[in-house]
BASE-551679 format. One record per atom (N, C-alpha, C): residue number from 1; atom name; x, y, z. Coordinates in Angstrom, 3 decimals. Example, Ala and Ser with C-alpha at 12.3 -4.5 7.8 and 13.67 -1.06 7.14 Angstrom:
! residues 2
pt nr = 1, atom = N, xx = 13.190, yy = -5.690, zz = 7.800
pt nr = 1, atom = CA, xx = 12.300, yy = -4.500, zz = 7.800
pt nr = 1, atom = C, xx = 13.200, yy = -3.300, zz = 7.800
pt nr = 2, atom = N, xx = 12.850, yy = -2.250, zz = 7.080
pt nr = 2, atom = CA, xx = 13.670, yy = -1.060, zz = 7.140
pt nr = 2, atom = C, xx = 12.900, yy = 0.030, zz = 7.870
END
This chain:
! residues 106
pt nr = 1, atom = N, xx = 104.013, yy = 187.958, zz = 52.296
pt nr = 1, atom = CA, xx = 103.107, yy = 187.229, zz = 51.342
pt nr = 1, atom = C, xx = 103.088, yy = 185.756, zz = 51.845
pt nr = 2, atom = N, xx = 101.942, yy = 185.294, zz = 51.809
pt nr = 2, atom = CA, xx = 101.711, yy = 183.771, zz = 52.253
pt nr = 2, atom = C, xx = 101.774, yy = 182.936, zz = 51.045
pt nr = 3, atom = N, xx = 102.342, yy = 181.887, zz = 51.145
pt nr = 3, atom = CA, xx = 102.339, yy = 180.827, zz = 50.072
pt nr = 3, atom = C, xx = 101.081, yy = 179.936, zz = 50.114
pt nr = 4, atom = N, xx = 100.498, yy = 179.961, zz = 48.903
pt nr = 4, atom = CA, xx = 99.188, yy = 179.235, zz = 48.688
pt nr = 4, atom = C, xx = 99.485, yy = 177.926, zz = 47.853
pt nr = 5, atom = N, xx = 99.128, yy = 176.816, zz = 48.186
pt nr = 5, atom = CA, xx = 99.586, yy = 175.460, zz = 47.647
pt nr = 5, atom = C, xx = 98.267, yy = 174.875, zz = 47.316
pt nr = 6, atom = N, xx = 98.256, yy = 174.041, zz = 46.227
pt nr = 6, atom = CA, xx = 97.135, yy = 173.283, zz = 45.825
pt nr = 6, atom = C, xx = 97.794, yy = 171.801, zz = 45.585
pt nr = 7, atom = N, xx = 96.838, yy = 171.013, zz = 46.048
pt nr = 7, atom = CA, xx = 97.295, yy = 169.446, zz = 45.711
pt nr = 7, atom = C, xx = 96.764, yy = 168.865, zz = 44.409
pt nr = 8, atom = N, xx = 97.378, yy = 168.373, zz = 43.776
pt nr = 8, atom = CA, xx = 97.252, yy = 167.804, zz = 42.498
pt nr = 8, atom = C, xx = 96.857, yy = 166.252, zz = 42.706
pt nr = 9, atom = N, xx = 95.564, yy = 166.022, zz = 42.415
pt nr = 9, atom = CA, xx = 95.106, yy = 164.525, zz = 42.873
pt nr = 9, atom = C, xx = 95.650, yy = 163.541, zz = 41.919
pt nr = 10, atom = N, xx = 95.939, yy = 163.904, zz = 40.631
pt nr = 10, atom = CA, xx = 96.365, yy = 162.907, zz = 39.737
pt nr = 10, atom = C, xx = 97.855, yy = 162.623, zz = 40.023
pt nr = 11, atom = N, xx = 98.829, yy = 163.469, zz = 40.419
pt nr = 11, atom = CA, xx = 100.002, yy = 162.959, zz = 40.496
pt nr = 11, atom = C, xx = 100.525, yy = 163.158, zz = 42.139
pt nr = 12, atom = N, xx = 99.580, yy = 163.455, zz = 42.869
pt nr = 12, atom = CA, xx = 99.815, yy = 163.645, zz = 44.404
pt nr = 12, atom = C, xx = 100.937, yy = 164.743, zz = 44.660
pt nr = 13, atom = N, xx = 101.204, yy = 165.672, zz = 43.993
pt nr = 13, atom = CA, xx = 101.967, yy = 166.657, zz = 44.067
pt nr = 13, atom = C, xx = 101.349, yy = 168.018, zz = 44.670
pt nr = 14, atom = N, xx = 102.063, yy = 168.801, zz = 45.345
pt nr = 14, atom = CA, xx = 101.573, yy = 170.240, zz = 45.869
pt nr = 14, atom = C, xx = 102.116, yy = 171.148, zz = 44.656
pt nr = 15, atom = N, xx = 101.326, yy = 172.118, zz = 44.573
pt nr = 15, atom = CA, xx = 102.024, yy = 173.089, zz = 43.729
pt nr = 15, atom = C, xx = 101.478, yy = 174.354, zz = 44.121
pt nr = 16, atom = N, xx = 102.403, yy = 175.382, zz = 43.963
pt nr = 16, atom = CA, xx = 102.137, yy = 176.903, zz = 44.144
pt nr = 16, atom = C, xx = 101.136, yy = 177.134, zz = 43.502
pt nr = 17, atom = N, xx = 100.214, yy = 178.168, zz = 44.129
pt nr = 17, atom = CA, xx = 99.199, yy = 178.696, zz = 43.285
pt nr = 17, atom = C, xx = 99.613, yy = 179.990, zz = 42.672
pt nr = 18, atom = N, xx = 99.298, yy = 180.358, zz = 41.663
pt nr = 18, atom = CA, xx = 99.553, yy = 181.657, zz = 41.177
pt nr = 18, atom = C, xx = 98.459, yy = 182.630, zz = 41.471
pt nr = 19, atom = N, xx = 98.583, yy = 183.944, zz = 41.080
pt nr = 19, atom = CA, xx = 97.517, yy = 184.801, zz = 41.016
pt nr = 19, atom = C, xx = 96.473, yy = 184.437, zz = 40.291
pt nr = 20, atom = N, xx = 96.515, yy = 183.857, zz = 39.266
pt nr = 20, atom = CA, xx = 95.503, yy = 183.598, zz = 38.145
pt nr = 20, atom = C, xx = 94.723, yy = 182.392, zz = 38.710
pt nr = 21, atom = N, xx = 95.334, yy = 181.555, zz = 39.475
pt nr = 21, atom = CA, xx = 94.466, yy = 180.418, zz = 39.967
pt nr = 21, atom = C, xx = 93.825, yy = 180.565, zz = 41.160
pt nr = 22, atom = N, xx = 93.968, yy = 181.628, zz = 41.887
pt nr = 22, atom = CA, xx = 93.303, yy = 181.986, zz = 43.261
pt nr = 22, atom = C, xx = 91.687, yy = 182.537, zz = 42.560
pt nr = 23, atom = N, xx = 90.787, yy = 182.213, zz = 43.535
pt nr = 23, atom = CA, xx = 89.361, yy = 182.843, zz = 43.443
pt nr = 23, atom = C, xx = 89.336, yy = 184.209, zz = 43.498
pt nr = 24, atom = N, xx = 88.842, yy = 184.931, zz = 42.543
pt nr = 24, atom = CA, xx = 88.730, yy = 186.300, zz = 42.521
pt nr = 24, atom = C, xx = 87.866, yy = 186.904, zz = 43.574
pt nr = 25, atom = N, xx = 88.200, yy = 188.109, zz = 43.993
pt nr = 25, atom = CA, xx = 87.494, yy = 188.819, zz = 45.206
pt nr = 25, atom = C, xx = 86.049, yy = 188.831, zz = 44.982
pt nr = 26, atom = N, xx = 85.043, yy = 188.506, zz = 45.519
pt nr = 26, atom = CA, xx = 83.750, yy = 188.655, zz = 45.202
pt nr = 26, atom = C, xx = 83.337, yy = 190.221, zz = 45.083
pt nr = 27, atom = N, xx = 83.956, yy = 191.104, zz = 46.049
pt nr = 27, atom = CA, xx = 83.717, yy = 192.441, zz = 45.906
pt nr = 27, atom = C, xx = 83.995, yy = 192.988, zz = 44.382
pt nr = 28, atom = N, xx = 85.449, yy = 192.645, zz = 43.998
pt nr = 28, atom = CA, xx = 85.720, yy = 192.928, zz = 42.667
pt nr = 28, atom = C, xx = 84.592, yy = 192.707, zz = 41.480
pt nr = 29, atom = N, xx = 84.466, yy = 191.229, zz = 41.680
pt nr = 29, atom = CA, xx = 83.335, yy = 190.617, zz = 40.686
pt nr = 29, atom = C, xx = 82.090, yy = 191.652, zz = 40.759
pt nr = 30, atom = N, xx = 81.839, yy = 191.709, zz = 41.901
pt nr = 30, atom = CA, xx = 80.374, yy = 192.556, zz = 42.020
pt nr = 30, atom = C, xx = 80.525, yy = 194.102, zz = 41.355
pt nr = 31, atom = N, xx = 81.908, yy = 194.783, zz = 41.525
pt nr = 31, atom = CA, xx = 82.137, yy = 195.889, zz = 41.024
pt nr = 31, atom = C, xx = 82.068, yy = 195.931, zz = 39.643
pt nr = 32, atom = N, xx = 82.714, yy = 194.863, zz = 39.101
pt nr = 32, atom = CA, xx = 82.791, yy = 194.804, zz = 37.523
pt nr = 32, atom = C, xx = 81.406, yy = 194.564, zz = 36.918
pt nr = 33, atom = N, xx = 80.665, yy = 193.834, zz = 37.600
pt nr = 33, atom = CA, xx = 79.227, yy = 193.464, zz = 37.015
pt nr = 33, atom = C, xx = 78.418, yy = 194.717, zz = 36.965
pt nr = 34, atom = N, xx = 78.474, yy = 195.506, zz = 38.260
pt nr = 34, atom = CA, xx = 77.704, yy = 196.779, zz = 38.297
pt nr = 34, atom = C, xx = 78.159, yy = 197.640, zz = 37.265
pt nr = 35, atom = N, xx = 79.437, yy = 197.936, zz = 36.801
pt nr = 35, atom = CA, xx = 79.870, yy = 198.636, zz = 35.947
pt nr = 35, atom = C, xx = 79.287, yy = 198.336, zz = 34.544
pt nr = 36, atom = N, xx = 79.420, yy = 197.123, zz = 34.187
pt nr = 36, atom = CA, xx = 78.993, yy = 196.406, zz = 32.909
pt nr = 36, atom = C, xx = 77.518, yy = 196.505, zz = 32.760
pt nr = 37, atom = N, xx = 76.709, yy = 196.408, zz = 33.888
pt nr = 37, atom = CA, xx = 75.191, yy = 196.468, zz = 33.831
pt nr = 37, atom = C, xx = 74.774, yy = 197.987, zz = 33.550
pt nr = 38, atom = N, xx = 75.693, yy = 198.827, zz = 34.149
pt nr = 38, atom = CA, xx = 75.364, yy = 200.277, zz = 33.772
pt nr = 38, atom = C, xx = 75.664, yy = 200.635, zz = 32.407
pt nr = 39, atom = N, xx = 76.706, yy = 199.971, zz = 31.637
pt nr = 39, atom = CA, xx = 77.158, yy = 200.259, zz = 30.380
pt nr = 39, atom = C, xx = 76.299, yy = 199.756, zz = 29.234
pt nr = 40, atom = N, xx = 75.780, yy = 198.638, zz = 29.406
pt nr = 40, atom = CA, xx = 75.451, yy = 197.671, zz = 28.509
pt nr = 40, atom = C, xx = 74.345, yy = 198.302, zz = 27.765
pt nr = 41, atom = N, xx = 73.064, yy = 198.851, zz = 28.597
pt nr = 41, atom = CA, xx = 72.021, yy = 199.383, zz = 28.077
pt nr = 41, atom = C, xx = 72.458, yy = 200.579, zz = 27.013
pt nr = 42, atom = N, xx = 73.273, yy = 201.462, zz = 27.510
pt nr = 42, atom = CA, xx = 73.568, yy = 202.471, zz = 26.483
pt nr = 42, atom = C, xx = 74.319, yy = 201.990, zz = 25.327
pt nr = 43, atom = N, xx = 75.100, yy = 201.085, zz = 25.461
pt nr = 43, atom = CA, xx = 75.653, yy = 200.448, zz = 24.317
pt nr = 43, atom = C, xx = 74.602, yy = 199.820, zz = 23.292
pt nr = 44, atom = N, xx = 73.691, yy = 199.248, zz = 23.938
pt nr = 44, atom = CA, xx = 72.659, yy = 198.625, zz = 23.042
pt nr = 44, atom = C, xx = 71.895, yy = 199.645, zz = 22.243
pt nr = 45, atom = N, xx = 71.854, yy = 200.726, zz = 22.995
pt nr = 45, atom = CA, xx = 70.724, yy = 201.825, zz = 22.451
pt nr = 45, atom = C, xx = 71.679, yy = 202.383, zz = 21.279
pt nr = 46, atom = N, xx = 72.966, yy = 202.601, zz = 21.352
pt nr = 46, atom = CA, xx = 73.816, yy = 203.036, zz = 20.406
pt nr = 46, atom = C, xx = 73.768, yy = 202.228, zz = 19.362
pt nr = 47, atom = N, xx = 74.007, yy = 200.738, zz = 19.426
pt nr = 47, atom = CA, xx = 73.974, yy = 199.944, zz = 18.423
pt nr = 47, atom = C, xx = 72.660, yy = 199.960, zz = 17.696
pt nr = 48, atom = N, xx = 71.644, yy = 199.813, zz = 18.325
pt nr = 48, atom = CA, xx = 70.288, yy = 200.042, zz = 17.593
pt nr = 48, atom = C, xx = 70.091, yy = 201.155, zz = 16.744
pt nr = 49, atom = N, xx = 70.475, yy = 202.331, zz = 17.232
pt nr = 49, atom = CA, xx = 70.488, yy = 203.550, zz = 16.583
pt nr = 49, atom = C, xx = 71.315, yy = 203.417, zz = 15.420
pt nr = 50, atom = N, xx = 72.470, yy = 202.896, zz = 15.449
pt nr = 50, atom = CA, xx = 73.197, yy = 202.627, zz = 14.197
pt nr = 50, atom = C, xx = 72.844, yy = 201.880, zz = 13.327
pt nr = 51, atom = N, xx = 72.172, yy = 200.616, zz = 13.787
pt nr = 51, atom = CA, xx = 71.604, yy = 199.541, zz = 12.721
pt nr = 51, atom = C, xx = 70.299, yy = 200.216, zz = 12.135
pt nr = 52, atom = N, xx = 69.471, yy = 200.899, zz = 12.901
pt nr = 52, atom = CA, xx = 68.134, yy = 201.072, zz = 12.420
pt nr = 52, atom = C, xx = 67.795, yy = 202.600, zz = 12.168
pt nr = 53, atom = N, xx = 68.782, yy = 203.325, zz = 11.825
pt nr = 53, atom = CA, xx = 68.745, yy = 204.752, zz = 11.746
pt nr = 53, atom = C, xx = 67.982, yy = 204.792, zz = 10.036
pt nr = 54, atom = N, xx = 67.657, yy = 206.029, zz = 9.945
pt nr = 54, atom = CA, xx = 67.009, yy = 206.285, zz = 8.477
pt nr = 54, atom = C, xx = 68.182, yy = 205.936, zz = 7.457
pt nr = 55, atom = N, xx = 69.550, yy = 206.567, zz = 7.599
pt nr = 55, atom = CA, xx = 70.394, yy = 206.462, zz = 6.964
pt nr = 55, atom = C, xx = 70.935, yy = 204.657, zz = 6.606
pt nr = 56, atom = N, xx = 70.823, yy = 204.191, zz = 7.593
pt nr = 56, atom = CA, xx = 71.084, yy = 202.706, zz = 7.549
pt nr = 56, atom = C, xx = 70.146, yy = 202.017, zz = 6.736
pt nr = 57, atom = N, xx = 68.852, yy = 202.385, zz = 6.900
pt nr = 57, atom = CA, xx = 67.710, yy = 201.864, zz = 6.345
pt nr = 57, atom = C, xx = 67.736, yy = 202.162, zz = 4.723
pt nr = 58, atom = N, xx = 68.503, yy = 203.318, zz = 4.382
pt nr = 58, atom = CA, xx = 68.608, yy = 203.840, zz = 3.154
pt nr = 58, atom = C, xx = 69.590, yy = 203.053, zz = 2.331
pt nr = 59, atom = N, xx = 70.764, yy = 202.749, zz = 2.977
pt nr = 59, atom = CA, xx = 71.816, yy = 201.879, zz = 2.539
pt nr = 59, atom = C, xx = 71.400, yy = 200.595, zz = 2.369
pt nr = 60, atom = N, xx = 70.876, yy = 200.129, zz = 3.261
pt nr = 60, atom = CA, xx = 70.113, yy = 198.461, zz = 3.293
pt nr = 60, atom = C, xx = 69.299, yy = 198.704, zz = 2.051
pt nr = 61, atom = N, xx = 68.454, yy = 199.392, zz = 1.761
pt nr = 61, atom = CA, xx = 67.455, yy = 199.380, zz = 0.614
pt nr = 61, atom = C, xx = 68.289, yy = 199.603, zz = -0.758
pt nr = 62, atom = N, xx = 69.155, yy = 200.292, zz = -0.831
pt nr = 62, atom = CA, xx = 70.065, yy = 200.520, zz = -2.018
pt nr = 62, atom = C, xx = 70.865, yy = 199.150, zz = -2.097
pt nr = 63, atom = N, xx = 71.394, yy = 198.510, zz = -1.181
pt nr = 63, atom = CA, xx = 72.035, yy = 197.160, zz = -1.290
pt nr = 63, atom = C, xx = 71.192, yy = 196.310, zz = -1.824
pt nr = 64, atom = N, xx = 69.859, yy = 196.117, zz = -1.346
pt nr = 64, atom = CA, xx = 68.999, yy = 195.037, zz = -1.869
pt nr = 64, atom = C, xx = 68.509, yy = 195.617, zz = -3.428
pt nr = 65, atom = N, xx = 68.400, yy = 196.628, zz = -3.786
pt nr = 65, atom = CA, xx = 68.144, yy = 197.047, zz = -5.309
pt nr = 65, atom = C, xx = 69.179, yy = 196.704, zz = -6.141
pt nr = 66, atom = N, xx = 70.260, yy = 197.049, zz = -5.547
pt nr = 66, atom = CA, xx = 71.573, yy = 196.778, zz = -6.686
pt nr = 66, atom = C, xx = 71.712, yy = 195.288, zz = -6.588
pt nr = 67, atom = N, xx = 71.719, yy = 194.681, zz = -5.781
pt nr = 67, atom = CA, xx = 71.836, yy = 193.094, zz = -5.710
pt nr = 67, atom = C, xx = 70.729, yy = 192.606, zz = -6.521
pt nr = 68, atom = N, xx = 69.244, yy = 193.046, zz = -6.383
pt nr = 68, atom = CA, xx = 68.518, yy = 192.422, zz = -7.329
pt nr = 68, atom = C, xx = 68.711, yy = 192.810, zz = -8.825
pt nr = 69, atom = N, xx = 69.159, yy = 193.924, zz = -9.241
pt nr = 69, atom = CA, xx = 69.203, yy = 194.476, zz = -10.600
pt nr = 69, atom = C, xx = 70.362, yy = 193.733, zz = -11.162
pt nr = 70, atom = N, xx = 71.420, yy = 193.375, zz = -10.314
pt nr = 70, atom = CA, xx = 72.592, yy = 192.570, zz = -10.740
pt nr = 70, atom = C, xx = 72.092, yy = 191.225, zz = -11.328
pt nr = 71, atom = N, xx = 71.431, yy = 190.503, zz = -10.189
pt nr = 71, atom = CA, xx = 70.998, yy = 189.220, zz = -10.437
pt nr = 71, atom = C, xx = 69.978, yy = 189.114, zz = -11.887
pt nr = 72, atom = N, xx = 69.236, yy = 190.051, zz = -12.004
pt nr = 72, atom = CA, xx = 68.398, yy = 190.175, zz = -13.188
pt nr = 72, atom = C, xx = 69.149, yy = 190.456, zz = -14.570
pt nr = 73, atom = N, xx = 70.265, yy = 191.351, zz = -14.136
pt nr = 73, atom = CA, xx = 71.000, yy = 191.500, zz = -15.517
pt nr = 73, atom = C, xx = 71.875, yy = 190.301, zz = -15.789
pt nr = 74, atom = N, xx = 72.027, yy = 189.372, zz = -14.729
pt nr = 74, atom = CA, xx = 72.766, yy = 188.280, zz = -15.144
pt nr = 74, atom = C, xx = 71.945, yy = 187.145, zz = -15.748
pt nr = 75, atom = N, xx = 70.630, yy = 187.526, zz = -15.987
pt nr = 75, atom = CA, xx = 69.508, yy = 186.493, zz = -16.642
pt nr = 75, atom = C, xx = 68.802, yy = 185.696, zz = -15.589
pt nr = 76, atom = N, xx = 68.700, yy = 186.095, zz = -14.394
pt nr = 76, atom = CA, xx = 67.925, yy = 185.261, zz = -13.776
pt nr = 76, atom = C, xx = 66.430, yy = 185.623, zz = -13.692
pt nr = 77, atom = N, xx = 65.597, yy = 184.823, zz = -13.414
pt nr = 77, atom = CA, xx = 64.057, yy = 184.806, zz = -13.495
pt nr = 77, atom = C, xx = 63.748, yy = 185.885, zz = -12.390
pt nr = 78, atom = N, xx = 62.650, yy = 186.707, zz = -12.250
pt nr = 78, atom = CA, xx = 62.119, yy = 187.431, zz = -11.312
pt nr = 78, atom = C, xx = 62.056, yy = 186.465, zz = -9.852
pt nr = 79, atom = N, xx = 61.722, yy = 185.343, zz = -10.057
pt nr = 79, atom = CA, xx = 61.535, yy = 184.534, zz = -8.889
pt nr = 79, atom = C, xx = 62.878, yy = 184.215, zz = -8.282
pt nr = 80, atom = N, xx = 63.806, yy = 183.867, zz = -8.915
pt nr = 80, atom = CA, xx = 65.222, yy = 183.446, zz = -8.613
pt nr = 80, atom = C, xx = 65.765, yy = 184.591, zz = -8.016
pt nr = 81, atom = N, xx = 65.613, yy = 185.712, zz = -8.670
pt nr = 81, atom = CA, xx = 66.287, yy = 187.100, zz = -8.087
pt nr = 81, atom = C, xx = 65.799, yy = 187.385, zz = -6.827
pt nr = 82, atom = N, xx = 64.395, yy = 187.377, zz = -6.631
pt nr = 82, atom = CA, xx = 63.781, yy = 187.634, zz = -5.547
pt nr = 82, atom = C, xx = 64.247, yy = 186.913, zz = -4.401
pt nr = 83, atom = N, xx = 64.143, yy = 185.474, zz = -4.489
pt nr = 83, atom = CA, xx = 64.551, yy = 184.374, zz = -3.495
pt nr = 83, atom = C, xx = 66.187, yy = 184.764, zz = -3.207
pt nr = 84, atom = N, xx = 66.916, yy = 185.054, zz = -3.997
pt nr = 84, atom = CA, xx = 68.399, yy = 185.172, zz = -3.512
pt nr = 84, atom = C, xx = 68.516, yy = 186.577, zz = -2.853
pt nr = 85, atom = N, xx = 67.620, yy = 187.460, zz = -3.371
pt nr = 85, atom = CA, xx = 67.687, yy = 188.759, zz = -2.563
pt nr = 85, atom = C, xx = 67.223, yy = 188.695, zz = -1.267
pt nr = 86, atom = N, xx = 66.275, yy = 187.790, zz = -0.839
pt nr = 86, atom = CA, xx = 65.481, yy = 187.640, zz = 0.245
pt nr = 86, atom = C, xx = 66.980, yy = 186.853, zz = 1.232
pt nr = 87, atom = N, xx = 67.477, yy = 185.980, zz = 0.543
pt nr = 87, atom = CA, xx = 68.693, yy = 185.406, zz = 1.258
pt nr = 87, atom = C, xx = 69.667, yy = 186.430, zz = 1.710
pt nr = 88, atom = N, xx = 70.134, yy = 186.953, zz = 0.741
pt nr = 88, atom = CA, xx = 71.049, yy = 188.435, zz = 0.787
pt nr = 88, atom = C, xx = 70.549, yy = 189.107, zz = 1.749
pt nr = 89, atom = N, xx = 69.626, yy = 189.671, zz = 1.932
pt nr = 89, atom = CA, xx = 68.881, yy = 190.576, zz = 2.908
pt nr = 89, atom = C, xx = 69.100, yy = 189.957, zz = 4.331
pt nr = 90, atom = N, xx = 68.586, yy = 188.818, zz = 4.434
pt nr = 90, atom = CA, xx = 68.659, yy = 187.885, zz = 5.716
pt nr = 90, atom = C, xx = 70.339, yy = 188.035, zz = 6.453
pt nr = 91, atom = N, xx = 71.139, yy = 188.025, zz = 5.356
pt nr = 91, atom = CA, xx = 72.622, yy = 187.962, zz = 5.868
pt nr = 91, atom = C, xx = 73.113, yy = 189.283, zz = 6.617
pt nr = 92, atom = N, xx = 72.241, yy = 190.461, zz = 6.123
pt nr = 92, atom = CA, xx = 72.686, yy = 191.808, zz = 6.429
pt nr = 92, atom = C, xx = 71.864, yy = 192.258, zz = 7.538
pt nr = 93, atom = N, xx = 70.818, yy = 191.313, zz = 7.995
pt nr = 93, atom = CA, xx = 69.842, yy = 191.804, zz = 9.160
pt nr = 93, atom = C, xx = 70.589, yy = 191.242, zz = 10.477
pt nr = 94, atom = N, xx = 71.374, yy = 192.073, zz = 11.109
pt nr = 94, atom = CA, xx = 72.127, yy = 191.872, zz = 12.285
pt nr = 94, atom = C, xx = 71.106, yy = 191.635, zz = 13.511
pt nr = 95, atom = N, xx = 70.039, yy = 192.339, zz = 13.767
pt nr = 95, atom = CA, xx = 68.819, yy = 192.062, zz = 14.686
pt nr = 95, atom = C, xx = 68.536, yy = 190.644, zz = 14.611
pt nr = 96, atom = N, xx = 68.237, yy = 190.272, zz = 13.455
pt nr = 96, atom = CA, xx = 67.914, yy = 188.890, zz = 13.334
pt nr = 96, atom = C, xx = 68.853, yy = 187.655, zz = 13.447
pt nr = 97, atom = N, xx = 69.946, yy = 188.179, zz = 12.920
pt nr = 97, atom = CA, xx = 71.117, yy = 187.286, zz = 13.336
pt nr = 97, atom = C, xx = 71.438, yy = 187.091, zz = 15.064
pt nr = 98, atom = N, xx = 71.363, yy = 188.141, zz = 15.541
pt nr = 98, atom = CA, xx = 71.582, yy = 188.302, zz = 17.036
pt nr = 98, atom = C, xx = 70.393, yy = 187.474, zz = 17.744
pt nr = 99, atom = N, xx = 69.322, yy = 187.525, zz = 17.144
pt nr = 99, atom = CA, xx = 68.229, yy = 186.666, zz = 17.899
pt nr = 99, atom = C, xx = 68.325, yy = 185.269, zz = 17.587
pt nr = 100, atom = N, xx = 68.868, yy = 184.796, zz = 16.469
pt nr = 100, atom = CA, xx = 69.061, yy = 183.367, zz = 16.374
pt nr = 100, atom = C, xx = 70.344, yy = 182.928, zz = 17.136
pt nr = 101, atom = N, xx = 71.278, yy = 183.872, zz = 17.400
pt nr = 101, atom = CA, xx = 72.459, yy = 183.521, zz = 18.216
pt nr = 101, atom = C, xx = 71.947, yy = 183.363, zz = 19.615
pt nr = 102, atom = N, xx = 71.128, yy = 184.150, zz = 20.010
pt nr = 102, atom = CA, xx = 70.675, yy = 184.271, zz = 21.363
pt nr = 102, atom = C, xx = 69.649, yy = 183.134, zz = 21.712
pt nr = 103, atom = N, xx = 68.927, yy = 182.485, zz = 20.835
pt nr = 103, atom = CA, xx = 68.013, yy = 181.673, zz = 20.970
pt nr = 103, atom = C, xx = 68.772, yy = 180.302, zz = 21.069
pt nr = 104, atom = N, xx = 69.931, yy = 180.142, zz = 20.479
pt nr = 104, atom = CA, xx = 70.655, yy = 179.000, zz = 20.325
pt nr = 104, atom = C, xx = 71.296, yy = 178.692, zz = 21.726
pt nr = 105, atom = N, xx = 71.412, yy = 179.720, zz = 22.407
pt nr = 105, atom = CA, xx = 72.331, yy = 179.642, zz = 23.625
pt nr = 105, atom = C, xx = 71.450, yy = 179.762, zz = 24.959
pt nr = 106, atom = N, xx = 70.054, yy = 179.579, zz = 24.690
pt nr = 106, atom = CA, xx = 69.260, yy = 179.668, zz = 25.891
pt nr = 106, atom = C, xx = 69.123, yy = 178.228, zz = 26.464
END
């Protein structure tokens, strides 16, 4: 095995490079990216099915109804309960949150 060194500009010393310091093999990177690109569409489809299935929609609606009723029972006006329920539902909307996240990183 050959020894690989790197020059440190700050202190003028030579340092042995570890396996982690070396540039990864481009073929390995390509292989990893090919596998990832094959897997991601399936994972996104599964996630979408999980989030937007009829069962998920039913649970989402039940959560909204319970939240709204509890606010009304606590003495809030219709307008206050509606506004807070909208805010609550927006925190449960994973798709919307992911969209905001991806828009921030473009």
